[in-house]
All heavy atoms as TSV, in Angstrom:
chain	resi	resn	atom	element	x	y	z
A	1	MET	N	N	27.051	2.942	-13.099
A	1	MET	CA	C	26.360	1.816	-12.539
A	1	MET	C	C	24.919	1.751	-13.029
A	1	MET	O	O	24.172	2.643	-12.843
A	1	MET	CB	C	26.400	1.947	-10.991
A	1	MET	CG	C	25.679	0.763	-10.297
A	1	MET	SD	S	25.597	0.887	-8.485
A	1	MET	CE	C	26.810	1.975	-7.940
A	2	SER	N	N	24.630	0.700	-13.733
A	2	SER	CA	C	23.350	0.565	-14.291
A	2	SER	C	C	22.606	-0.546	-13.560
A	2	SER	O	O	23.085	-1.659	-13.263
A	2	SER	CB	C	23.493	0.102	-15.795
A	2	SER	OG	O	22.178	-0.211	-16.331
A	3	LYS	N	N	21.317	-0.268	-13.165
A	3	LYS	CA	C	20.492	-1.251	-12.477
A	3	LYS	C	C	19.307	-1.517	-13.322
A	3	LYS	O	O	18.712	-0.635	-13.973
A	3	LYS	CB	C	20.044	-0.695	-11.172
A	3	LYS	CG	C	21.152	-0.507	-10.180
A	3	LYS	CD	C	20.634	-0.257	-8.791
A	3	LYS	CE	C	21.826	-0.127	-7.836
A	3	LYS	NZ	N	21.437	-0.093	-6.439
A	4	GLU	N	N	18.962	-2.782	-13.442
A	4	GLU	CA	C	17.876	-3.260	-14.279
A	4	GLU	C	C	16.589	-3.289	-13.428
A	4	GLU	O	O	16.631	-3.764	-12.303
A	4	GLU	CB	C	18.250	-4.640	-14.847
A	4	GLU	CG	C	17.147	-5.177	-15.788
A	4	GLU	CD	C	17.555	-6.462	-16.346
A	4	GLU	OE1	O	18.744	-6.944	-16.201
A	4	GLU	OE2	O	16.629	-7.177	-16.886
A	5	ILE	N	N	15.556	-2.836	-13.953
A	5	ILE	CA	C	14.256	-2.837	-13.350
A	5	ILE	C	C	13.454	-4.030	-13.989
A	5	ILE	O	O	13.360	-4.091	-15.201
A	5	ILE	CB	C	13.405	-1.520	-13.562
A	5	ILE	CG1	C	14.196	-0.435	-12.881
A	5	ILE	CG2	C	12.001	-1.700	-12.929
A	5	ILE	CD1	C	13.615	0.899	-13.043
A	6	ILE	N	N	12.950	-4.876	-13.109
A	6	ILE	CA	C	12.196	-6.049	-13.589
A	6	ILE	C	C	10.711	-5.918	-13.184
A	6	ILE	O	O	10.445	-5.721	-11.976
A	6	ILE	CB	C	12.810	-7.442	-13.135
A	6	ILE	CG1	C	14.242	-7.550	-13.547
A	6	ILE	CG2	C	11.943	-8.595	-13.512
A	6	ILE	CD1	C	14.962	-8.613	-12.965
A	7	PHE	N	N	9.818	-6.084	-14.102
A	7	PHE	CA	C	8.431	-6.032	-13.834
A	7	PHE	C	C	7.829	-7.367	-13.896
A	7	PHE	O	O	8.274	-8.213	-14.788
A	7	PHE	CB	C	7.682	-5.132	-14.842
A	7	PHE	CG	C	8.024	-3.685	-14.739
A	7	PHE	CD1	C	8.978	-3.208	-15.538
A	7	PHE	CD2	C	7.291	-2.840	-13.908
A	7	PHE	CE1	C	9.400	-1.772	-15.419
A	7	PHE	CE2	C	7.627	-1.523	-13.796
A	7	PHE	CZ	C	8.626	-0.987	-14.636
A	8	LYS	N	N	6.932	-7.659	-13.037
A	8	LYS	CA	C	6.292	-9.021	-13.087
A	8	LYS	C	C	4.813	-8.782	-12.677
A	8	LYS	O	O	4.398	-7.857	-12.057
A	8	LYS	CB	C	6.912	-9.953	-12.061
A	8	LYS	CG	C	6.601	-9.744	-10.631
A	8	LYS	CD	C	7.073	-10.851	-9.708
A	8	LYS	CE	C	6.422	-10.788	-8.395
A	8	LYS	NZ	N	6.525	-12.025	-7.645
A	9	GLN	N	N	4.045	-9.757	-13.158
A	9	GLN	CA	C	2.609	-9.701	-12.883
A	9	GLN	C	C	2.353	-9.995	-11.421
A	9	GLN	O	O	2.927	-10.981	-10.931
A	9	GLN	CB	C	1.784	-10.690	-13.789
A	9	GLN	CG	C	0.421	-10.620	-13.605
A	9	GLN	CD	C	-0.400	-10.637	-14.842
A	9	GLN	OE1	O	0.125	-10.689	-15.895
A	9	GLN	NE2	N	-1.689	-10.572	-14.773
A	10	CYS	N	N	1.550	-9.282	-10.809
A	10	CYS	CA	C	1.173	-9.424	-9.440
A	10	CYS	C	C	0.218	-10.620	-9.233
A	10	CYS	O	O	-0.651	-10.822	-10.128
A	10	CYS	CB	C	0.545	-8.153	-8.916
A	10	CYS	SG	S	0.073	-8.132	-7.225
A	11	SER	N	N	0.379	-11.387	-8.261
A	11	SER	CA	C	-0.575	-12.467	-7.964
A	11	SER	C	C	-1.233	-12.244	-6.604
A	11	SER	O	O	-0.873	-11.309	-5.874
A	11	SER	CB	C	0.161	-13.808	-7.943
A	11	SER	OG	O	1.034	-13.838	-6.847
A	12	GLU	N	N	-2.268	-13.044	-6.225
A	12	GLU	CA	C	-2.879	-12.865	-5.047
A	12	GLU	C	C	-1.956	-12.954	-3.826
A	12	GLU	O	O	-2.150	-12.265	-2.826
A	12	GLU	CB	C	-3.992	-13.862	-4.965
A	12	GLU	CG	C	-5.164	-13.479	-5.773
A	12	GLU	CD	C	-6.347	-14.440	-5.588
A	12	GLU	OE1	O	-6.639	-14.841	-4.415
A	12	GLU	OE2	O	-7.086	-14.727	-6.572
A	13	LYS	N	N	-0.918	-13.756	-3.877
A	13	LYS	CA	C	-0.037	-13.898	-2.807
A	13	LYS	C	C	0.797	-12.679	-2.580
A	13	LYS	O	O	1.357	-12.407	-1.496
A	13	LYS	CB	C	0.877	-15.100	-2.943
A	13	LYS	CG	C	1.854	-14.952	-4.114
A	13	LYS	CD	C	2.650	-16.243	-4.258
A	13	LYS	CE	C	3.648	-16.082	-5.452
A	13	LYS	NZ	N	4.424	-17.295	-5.625
A	14	ASP	N	N	0.864	-11.665	-3.583
A	14	ASP	CA	C	1.567	-10.466	-3.424
A	14	ASP	C	C	0.783	-9.345	-2.722
A	14	ASP	O	O	1.311	-8.373	-2.314
A	14	ASP	CB	C	2.104	-9.984	-4.802
A	14	ASP	CG	C	2.947	-10.992	-5.480
A	14	ASP	OD1	O	3.884	-11.475	-4.815
A	14	ASP	OD2	O	2.798	-11.272	-6.664
A	15	VAL	N	N	-0.560	-9.459	-2.656
A	15	VAL	CA	C	-1.387	-8.450	-2.177
A	15	VAL	C	C	-1.076	-7.975	-0.786
A	15	VAL	O	O	-0.938	-6.796	-0.517
A	15	VAL	CB	C	-2.839	-8.841	-2.300
A	15	VAL	CG1	C	-3.783	-7.806	-1.634
A	15	VAL	CG2	C	-3.193	-9.002	-3.823
A	16	ALA	N	N	-0.918	-8.856	0.138
A	16	ALA	CA	C	-0.656	-8.493	1.569
A	16	ALA	C	C	0.693	-7.747	1.621
A	16	ALA	O	O	0.762	-6.667	2.308
A	16	ALA	CB	C	-0.593	-9.715	2.420
A	17	PHE	N	N	1.721	-8.158	0.921
A	17	PHE	CA	C	3.029	-7.545	0.982
A	17	PHE	C	C	2.946	-6.098	0.355
A	17	PHE	O	O	3.478	-5.147	0.913
A	17	PHE	CB	C	4.015	-8.376	0.165
A	17	PHE	CG	C	5.367	-7.774	0.111
A	17	PHE	CD1	C	6.263	-7.688	1.261
A	17	PHE	CD2	C	5.863	-7.327	-1.117
A	17	PHE	CE1	C	7.472	-7.118	1.133
A	17	PHE	CE2	C	7.105	-6.746	-1.187
A	17	PHE	CZ	C	7.903	-6.616	-0.043
A	18	LEU	N	N	2.272	-6.018	-0.754
A	18	LEU	CA	C	2.182	-4.673	-1.407
A	18	LEU	C	C	1.314	-3.707	-0.553
A	18	LEU	O	O	1.618	-2.529	-0.456
A	18	LEU	CB	C	1.557	-4.823	-2.815
A	18	LEU	CG	C	2.461	-5.575	-3.763
A	18	LEU	CD1	C	1.639	-5.858	-5.095
A	18	LEU	CD2	C	3.644	-4.793	-4.099
A	19	SER	N	N	0.348	-4.198	0.035
A	19	SER	CA	C	-0.538	-3.437	0.934
A	19	SER	C	C	0.332	-2.900	2.118
A	19	SER	O	O	0.208	-1.753	2.503
A	19	SER	CB	C	-1.757	-4.163	1.436
A	19	SER	OG	O	-2.537	-3.367	2.253
A	20	GLU	N	N	1.087	-3.798	2.703
A	20	GLU	CA	C	1.930	-3.432	3.793
A	20	GLU	C	C	2.984	-2.343	3.465
A	20	GLU	O	O	3.197	-1.367	4.210
A	20	GLU	CB	C	2.645	-4.696	4.327
A	20	GLU	CG	C	3.490	-4.496	5.614
A	20	GLU	CD	C	4.190	-5.785	6.046
A	20	GLU	OE1	O	3.604	-6.836	5.913
A	20	GLU	OE2	O	5.299	-5.621	6.609
A	21	ILE	N	N	3.603	-2.540	2.336
A	21	ILE	CA	C	4.536	-1.567	1.779
A	21	ILE	C	C	3.871	-0.185	1.587
A	21	ILE	O	O	4.394	0.929	1.925
A	21	ILE	CB	C	5.197	-1.988	0.453
A	21	ILE	CG1	C	6.149	-3.125	0.761
A	21	ILE	CG2	C	6.012	-0.829	-0.209
A	21	ILE	CD1	C	6.705	-3.753	-0.558
A	22	GLY	N	N	2.627	-0.205	0.982
A	22	GLY	CA	C	1.951	1.024	0.749
A	22	GLY	C	C	1.574	1.740	2.128
A	22	GLY	O	O	1.824	2.989	2.175
A	23	ALA	N	N	1.085	1.042	3.041
A	23	ALA	CA	C	0.747	1.597	4.304
A	23	ALA	C	C	1.915	2.191	5.004
A	23	ALA	O	O	1.865	3.246	5.585
A	23	ALA	CB	C	0.008	0.596	5.169
A	24	LYS	N	N	3.012	1.410	4.966
A	24	LYS	CA	C	4.234	1.867	5.809
A	24	LYS	C	C	4.827	3.111	5.076
A	24	LYS	O	O	5.203	4.060	5.784
A	24	LYS	CB	C	5.271	0.715	5.728
A	24	LYS	CG	C	6.523	1.099	6.537
A	24	LYS	CD	C	7.490	-0.120	6.649
A	24	LYS	CE	C	8.594	0.286	7.476
A	24	LYS	NZ	N	9.609	-0.809	7.669
A	25	THR	N	N	4.885	3.053	3.755
A	25	THR	CA	C	5.450	4.226	3.040
A	25	THR	C	C	4.585	5.493	3.275
A	25	THR	O	O	5.119	6.573	3.494
A	25	THR	CB	C	5.493	3.930	1.502
A	25	THR	OG1	O	6.345	2.749	1.385
A	25	THR	CG2	C	6.129	5.096	0.736
A	26	PHE	N	N	3.277	5.297	3.166
A	26	PHE	CA	C	2.412	6.448	3.480
A	26	PHE	C	C	2.647	6.975	4.827
A	26	PHE	O	O	2.726	8.221	5.019
A	26	PHE	CB	C	0.949	5.997	3.306
A	26	PHE	CG	C	-0.051	7.047	3.612
A	26	PHE	CD1	C	-0.317	7.922	2.560
A	26	PHE	CD2	C	-0.679	7.220	4.735
A	26	PHE	CE1	C	-1.237	9.055	2.793
A	26	PHE	CE2	C	-1.588	8.176	5.010
A	26	PHE	CZ	C	-1.832	9.089	4.056
A	27	GLU	N	N	2.718	6.150	5.874
A	27	GLU	CA	C	2.899	6.630	7.236
A	27	GLU	C	C	4.251	7.313	7.353
A	27	GLU	O	O	4.290	8.435	7.995
A	27	GLU	CB	C	2.840	5.443	8.146
A	27	GLU	CG	C	2.955	5.863	9.679
A	27	GLU	CD	C	2.803	4.651	10.617
A	27	GLU	OE1	O	2.280	3.592	10.195
A	27	GLU	OE2	O	3.235	4.860	11.757
A	28	GLU	N	N	5.310	6.734	6.864
A	28	GLU	CA	C	6.640	7.395	6.895
A	28	GLU	C	C	6.678	8.746	6.235
A	28	GLU	O	O	7.358	9.646	6.665
A	28	GLU	CB	C	7.643	6.510	6.246
A	28	GLU	CG	C	7.920	5.193	7.070
A	28	GLU	CD	C	8.889	4.204	6.442
A	28	GLU	OE1	O	9.222	4.360	5.258
A	28	GLU	OE2	O	9.281	3.248	7.039
A	29	THR	N	N	5.911	8.859	5.185
A	29	THR	CA	C	5.923	10.153	4.353
A	29	THR	C	C	5.072	11.211	4.997
A	29	THR	O	O	5.458	12.391	5.103
A	29	THR	CB	C	5.426	9.832	2.989
A	29	THR	OG1	O	6.207	8.840	2.406
A	29	THR	CG2	C	5.410	11.125	2.157
A	30	PHE	N	N	3.854	10.811	5.558
A	30	PHE	CA	C	2.967	11.904	5.986
A	30	PHE	C	C	2.723	11.951	7.455
A	30	PHE	O	O	1.975	12.896	7.893
A	30	PHE	CB	C	1.646	11.693	5.250
A	30	PHE	CG	C	1.776	11.798	3.727
A	30	PHE	CD1	C	1.661	10.719	2.931
A	30	PHE	CD2	C	1.991	12.979	3.136
A	30	PHE	CE1	C	1.840	10.800	1.620
A	30	PHE	CE2	C	2.141	13.162	1.819
A	30	PHE	CZ	C	2.061	12.027	1.019
A	31	ALA	N	N	3.215	11.092	8.303
A	31	ALA	CA	C	2.847	11.112	9.703
A	31	ALA	C	C	3.313	12.332	10.463
A	31	ALA	O	O	2.565	12.824	11.376
A	31	ALA	CB	C	3.465	9.872	10.355
A	32	ALA	N	N	4.389	12.955	10.129
A	32	ALA	CA	C	4.920	14.109	10.723
A	32	ALA	C	C	4.065	15.350	10.580
A	32	ALA	O	O	4.002	16.245	11.406
A	32	ALA	CB	C	6.346	14.388	10.279
A	33	GLU	N	N	3.294	15.406	9.489
A	33	GLU	CA	C	2.459	16.525	9.137
A	33	GLU	C	C	0.943	16.333	9.525
A	33	GLU	O	O	0.232	17.274	9.199
A	33	GLU	CB	C	2.565	16.931	7.655
A	33	GLU	CG	C	4.008	17.444	7.307
A	33	GLU	CD	C	4.942	16.313	6.931
A	33	GLU	OE1	O	4.485	15.255	6.456
A	33	GLU	OE2	O	6.128	16.515	7.077
A	34	ASN	N	N	0.605	15.131	9.936
A	34	ASN	CA	C	-0.802	14.912	10.190
A	34	ASN	C	C	-1.037	14.316	11.612
A	34	ASN	O	O	-0.096	13.683	12.168
A	34	ASN	CB	C	-1.284	13.935	9.131
A	34	ASN	CG	C	-1.318	14.520	7.767
A	34	ASN	OD1	O	-2.237	15.245	7.448
A	34	ASN	ND2	N	-0.273	14.273	6.938
A	35	SER	N	N	-2.266	14.467	12.088
A	35	SER	CA	C	-2.532	13.913	13.363
A	35	SER	C	C	-2.700	12.380	13.197
A	35	SER	O	O	-2.943	11.868	12.062
A	35	SER	CB	C	-3.877	14.471	13.925
A	35	SER	OG	O	-4.971	14.068	13.142
A	36	LYS	N	N	-2.575	11.669	14.318
A	36	LYS	CA	C	-2.731	10.175	14.315
A	36	LYS	C	C	-4.200	9.868	13.807
A	36	LYS	O	O	-4.294	8.900	13.032
A	36	LYS	CB	C	-2.517	9.633	15.765
A	36	LYS	CG	C	-2.677	8.089	15.752
A	36	LYS	CD	C	-2.417	7.599	17.195
A	36	LYS	CE	C	-2.588	6.050	17.200
A	36	LYS	NZ	N	-2.411	5.567	18.495
A	37	GLU	N	N	-5.156	10.601	14.214
A	37	GLU	CA	C	-6.572	10.424	13.820
A	37	GLU	C	C	-6.680	10.568	12.288
A	37	GLU	O	O	-7.375	9.808	11.693
A	37	GLU	CB	C	-7.558	11.347	14.556
A	37	GLU	CG	C	-7.598	11.051	16.043
A	37	GLU	CD	C	-6.410	11.619	16.829
A	37	GLU	OE1	O	-5.697	12.527	16.298
A	37	GLU	OE2	O	-6.201	11.185	17.973
A	38	ASP	N	N	-6.094	11.613	11.808
A	38	ASP	CA	C	-6.219	11.889	10.341
A	38	ASP	C	C	-5.531	10.697	9.476
A	38	ASP	O	O	-5.966	10.257	8.473
A	38	ASP	CB	C	-5.590	13.146	9.935
A	38	ASP	CG	C	-6.457	14.414	10.284
A	38	ASP	OD1	O	-7.631	14.162	10.655
A	38	ASP	OD2	O	-5.958	15.553	10.288
A	39	MET	N	N	-4.360	10.319	10.033
A	39	MET	CA	C	-3.652	9.271	9.382
A	39	MET	C	C	-4.523	7.918	9.262
A	39	MET	O	O	-4.666	7.266	8.307
A	39	MET	CB	C	-2.303	8.925	10.034
A	39	MET	CG	C	-1.341	10.022	9.912
A	39	MET	SD	S	-0.770	10.253	8.211
A	39	MET	CE	C	0.215	8.775	8.011
A	40	GLU	N	N	-5.097	7.577	10.471
A	40	GLU	CA	C	-5.922	6.383	10.607
A	40	GLU	C	C	-7.145	6.521	9.628
A	40	GLU	O	O	-7.522	5.551	8.972
A	40	GLU	CB	C	-6.293	6.144	12.005
A	40	GLU	CG	C	-5.199	5.598	12.821
A	40	GLU	CD	C	-5.561	5.515	14.254
A	40	GLU	OE1	O	-6.692	5.862	14.671
A	40	GLU	OE2	O	-4.679	4.995	15.088
A	41	GLU	N	N	-7.772	7.630	9.685
A	41	GLU	CA	C	-9.003	7.892	8.814
A	41	GLU	C	C	-8.607	7.667	7.370
A	41	GLU	O	O	-9.365	6.944	6.614
A	41	GLU	CB	C	-9.560	9.295	9.024
A	41	GLU	CG	C	-10.786	9.538	8.222
A	41	GLU	CD	C	-11.302	10.964	8.349
A	41	GLU	OE1	O	-10.930	11.599	9.355
A	41	GLU	OE2	O	-12.098	11.354	7.512
A	42	TYR	N	N	-7.508	8.200	6.879
A	42	TYR	CA	C	-7.233	8.066	5.498
A	42	TYR	C	C	-6.815	6.640	5.198
A	42	TYR	O	O	-7.229	6.065	4.187
A	42	TYR	CB	C	-6.011	9.033	5.073
A	42	TYR	CG	C	-5.768	8.870	3.552
A	42	TYR	CD1	C	-6.589	9.553	2.726
A	42	TYR	CD2	C	-4.789	8.054	3.198
A	42	TYR	CE1	C	-6.315	9.352	1.320
A	42	TYR	CE2	C	-4.492	7.895	1.772
A	42	TYR	CZ	C	-5.304	8.557	0.912
A	42	TYR	OH	O	-5.154	8.378	-0.447
A	43	GLN	N	N	-6.056	6.001	6.074
A	43	GLN	CA	C	-5.575	4.656	5.756
A	43	GLN	C	C	-6.719	3.745	5.719
A	43	GLN	O	O	-6.796	2.803	4.853
A	43	GLN	CB	C	-4.607	4.205	6.894
A	43	GLN	CG	C	-4.074	2.785	6.664
A	43	GLN	CD	C	-3.040	2.441	7.626
A	43	GLN	OE1	O	-2.576	3.199	8.501
A	43	GLN	NE2	N	-2.501	1.186	7.564
A	44	TYR	N	N	-7.740	3.928	6.593
A	44	TYR	CA	C	-8.882	2.944	6.501
A	44	TYR	C	C	-9.921	3.304	5.501
A	44	TYR	O	O	-10.759	2.496	5.188
A	44	TYR	CB	C	-9.499	2.865	7.949
A	44	TYR	CG	C	-8.559	2.203	8.946
A	44	TYR	CD1	C	-8.123	2.932	10.089
A	44	TYR	CD2	C	-8.144	0.911	8.752
A	44	TYR	CE1	C	-7.168	2.335	10.921
A	44	TYR	CE2	C	-7.256	0.307	9.618
A	44	TYR	CZ	C	-6.817	1.017	10.735
A	44	TYR	OH	O	-5.896	0.458	11.644
A	45	SER	N	N	-9.820	4.518	4.837
A	45	SER	CA	C	-10.679	4.871	3.809
A	45	SER	C	C	-10.125	4.660	2.456
A	45	SER	O	O	-10.864	4.702	1.432
A	45	SER	CB	C	-11.222	6.258	3.934
A	45	SER	OG	O	-10.088	7.164	3.707
A	46	SER	N	N	-8.874	4.385	2.394
A	46	SER	CA	C	-8.179	4.203	1.026
A	46	SER	C	C	-8.151	2.733	0.679
A	46	SER	O	O	-7.540	1.942	1.388
A	46	SER	CB	C	-6.714	4.722	1.127
A	46	SER	OG	O	-6.019	4.435	-0.038
A	47	PRO	N	N	-8.634	2.377	-0.415
A	47	PRO	CA	C	-8.642	1.001	-0.887
A	47	PRO	C	C	-7.255	0.507	-1.174
A	47	PRO	O	O	-6.970	-0.693	-1.240
A	47	PRO	CB	C	-9.502	0.929	-2.109
A	47	PRO	CG	C	-9.536	2.264	-2.643
A	47	PRO	CD	C	-9.363	3.158	-1.423
A	48	PHE	N	N	-6.373	1.361	-1.495
A	48	PHE	CA	C	-4.973	1.018	-1.848
A	48	PHE	C	C	-4.034	0.888	-0.627
A	48	PHE	O	O	-2.942	0.376	-0.763
A	48	PHE	CB	C	-4.418	2.021	-2.770
A	48	PHE	CG	C	-5.176	2.088	-4.089
A	48	PHE	CD1	C	-6.044	3.125	-4.337
A	48	PHE	CD2	C	-5.124	1.029	-5.012
A	48	PHE	CE1	C	-6.742	3.152	-5.443
A	48	PHE	CE2	C	-5.915	0.979	-6.117
A	48	PHE	CZ	C	-6.731	2.125	-6.314
A	49	LEU	N	N	-4.563	1.168	0.576
A	49	LEU	CA	C	-3.803	0.973	1.811
A	49	LEU	C	C	-4.394	-0.036	2.701
A	49	LEU	O	O	-3.876	-0.394	3.794
A	49	LEU	CB	C	-3.572	2.319	2.567
A	49	LEU	CG	C	-2.864	3.453	1.801
A	49	LEU	CD1	C	-2.776	4.710	2.654
A	49	LEU	CD2	C	-1.379	2.940	1.542
A	50	ASP	N	N	-5.568	-0.584	2.317
A	50	ASP	CA	C	-6.341	-1.551	3.111
A	50	ASP	C	C	-6.302	-2.885	2.459
A	50	ASP	O	O	-6.772	-3.105	1.344
A	50	ASP	CB	C	-7.770	-0.944	3.227
A	50	ASP	CG	C	-8.641	-1.885	4.045
A	50	ASP	OD1	O	-8.260	-2.241	5.208
A	50	ASP	OD2	O	-9.647	-2.310	3.447
A	51	LEU	N	N	-5.787	-3.895	3.156
A	51	LEU	CA	C	-5.752	-5.223	2.572
A	51	LEU	C	C	-7.045	-5.827	2.196
A	51	LEU	O	O	-7.122	-6.352	1.129
A	51	LEU	CB	C	-5.054	-6.129	3.619
A	51	LEU	CG	C	-4.930	-7.656	3.219
A	51	LEU	CD1	C	-4.113	-7.770	2.025
A	51	LEU	CD2	C	-4.271	-8.393	4.372
A	52	HIS	N	N	-8.123	-5.624	3.059
A	52	HIS	CA	C	-9.364	-6.153	2.650
A	52	HIS	C	C	-9.926	-5.603	1.326
A	52	HIS	O	O	-10.427	-6.370	0.518
A	52	HIS	CB	C	-10.359	-5.949	3.831
A	52	HIS	CG	C	-11.757	-6.361	3.460
A	52	HIS	ND1	N	-12.129	-7.694	3.452
A	52	HIS	CD2	C	-12.900	-5.638	3.159
A	52	HIS	CE1	C	-13.394	-7.746	3.126
A	52	HIS	NE2	N	-13.859	-6.531	2.961
A	53	SER	N	N	-9.766	-4.325	1.142
A	53	SER	CA	C	-10.231	-3.711	-0.080
A	53	SER	C	C	-9.401	-4.137	-1.237
A	53	SER	O	O	-9.928	-4.395	-2.342
A	53	SER	CB	C	-10.190	-2.202	0.049
A	53	SER	OG	O	-11.026	-1.730	1.002
A	54	LEU	N	N	-8.131	-4.267	-1.075
A	54	LEU	CA	C	-7.200	-4.707	-2.200
A	54	LEU	C	C	-7.609	-6.092	-2.701
A	54	LEU	O	O	-7.529	-6.379	-3.901
A	54	LEU	CB	C	-5.801	-4.674	-1.786
A	54	LEU	CG	C	-5.007	-3.432	-1.944
A	54	LEU	CD1	C	-3.604	-3.604	-1.345
A	54	LEU	CD2	C	-4.861	-3.032	-3.359
A	55	GLN	N	N	-7.998	-6.931	-1.799
A	55	GLN	CA	C	-8.399	-8.278	-2.188
A	55	GLN	C	C	-9.624	-8.340	-3.108
A	55	GLN	O	O	-9.855	-9.352	-3.792
A	55	GLN	CB	C	-8.586	-9.177	-1.015
A	55	GLN	CG	C	-7.276	-9.450	-0.248
A	55	GLN	CD	C	-7.419	-10.178	0.993
A	55	GLN	OE1	O	-8.446	-10.128	1.694
A	55	GLN	NE2	N	-6.382	-10.917	1.422
A	56	GLN	N	N	-10.381	-7.230	-3.175
A	56	GLN	CA	C	-11.549	-7.229	-4.019
A	56	GLN	C	C	-11.200	-6.975	-5.471
A	56	GLN	O	O	-11.978	-7.253	-6.395
A	56	GLN	CB	C	-12.463	-6.148	-3.489
A	56	GLN	CG	C	-13.025	-6.384	-2.163
A	56	GLN	CD	C	-13.884	-5.290	-1.648
A	56	GLN	OE1	O	-14.598	-4.661	-2.415
A	56	GLN	NE2	N	-13.923	-5.038	-0.371
A	57	PHE	N	N	-10.045	-6.443	-5.746
A	57	PHE	CA	C	-9.591	-6.184	-7.102
A	57	PHE	C	C	-9.188	-7.486	-7.786
A	57	PHE	O	O	-8.486	-8.340	-7.167
A	57	PHE	CB	C	-8.405	-5.231	-7.159
A	57	PHE	CG	C	-8.752	-3.815	-6.712
A	57	PHE	CD1	C	-8.556	-3.419	-5.428
A	57	PHE	CD2	C	-9.349	-2.947	-7.625
A	57	PHE	CE1	C	-8.912	-2.121	-5.063
A	57	PHE	CE2	C	-9.713	-1.655	-7.268
A	57	PHE	CZ	C	-9.510	-1.236	-5.983
A	58	SER	N	N	-9.429	-7.651	-9.018
A	58	SER	CA	C	-9.026	-8.789	-9.785
A	58	SER	C	C	-7.530	-8.586	-10.153
A	58	SER	O	O	-7.120	-7.545	-10.675
A	58	SER	CB	C	-9.835	-8.948	-11.089
A	58	SER	OG	O	-9.286	-9.980	-11.883
A	59	LEU	N	N	-6.716	-9.561	-9.935
A	59	LEU	CA	C	-5.277	-9.495	-10.131
A	59	LEU	C	C	-4.893	-10.309	-11.387
A	59	LEU	O	O	-3.767	-10.471	-11.678
A	59	LEU	CB	C	-4.512	-9.950	-8.982
A	59	LEU	CG	C	-4.669	-9.084	-7.745
A	59	LEU	CD1	C	-3.952	-9.772	-6.557
A	59	LEU	CD2	C	-4.224	-7.698	-7.925
A	60	SER	N	N	-5.823	-10.868	-12.029
A	60	SER	CA	C	-5.524	-11.772	-13.209
A	60	SER	C	C	-5.464	-10.935	-14.548
A	60	SER	O	O	-5.889	-9.895	-14.589
A	60	SER	CB	C	-6.527	-12.871	-13.371
A	60	SER	OG	O	-7.847	-12.383	-13.423
């Protein structure tokens, strides 16, 4: 069974969705080994998990 991977250029409308996926995946992966406070601190300090910070990057 072969599956094709398709890459596309990200646009501004994709930022919120990608940020949400990143934050959810991070939480699912690391929440069991970290305190709630540590998880929140990292999430709010990481530009790749924070929607506001992601919007500062140029997507063109």
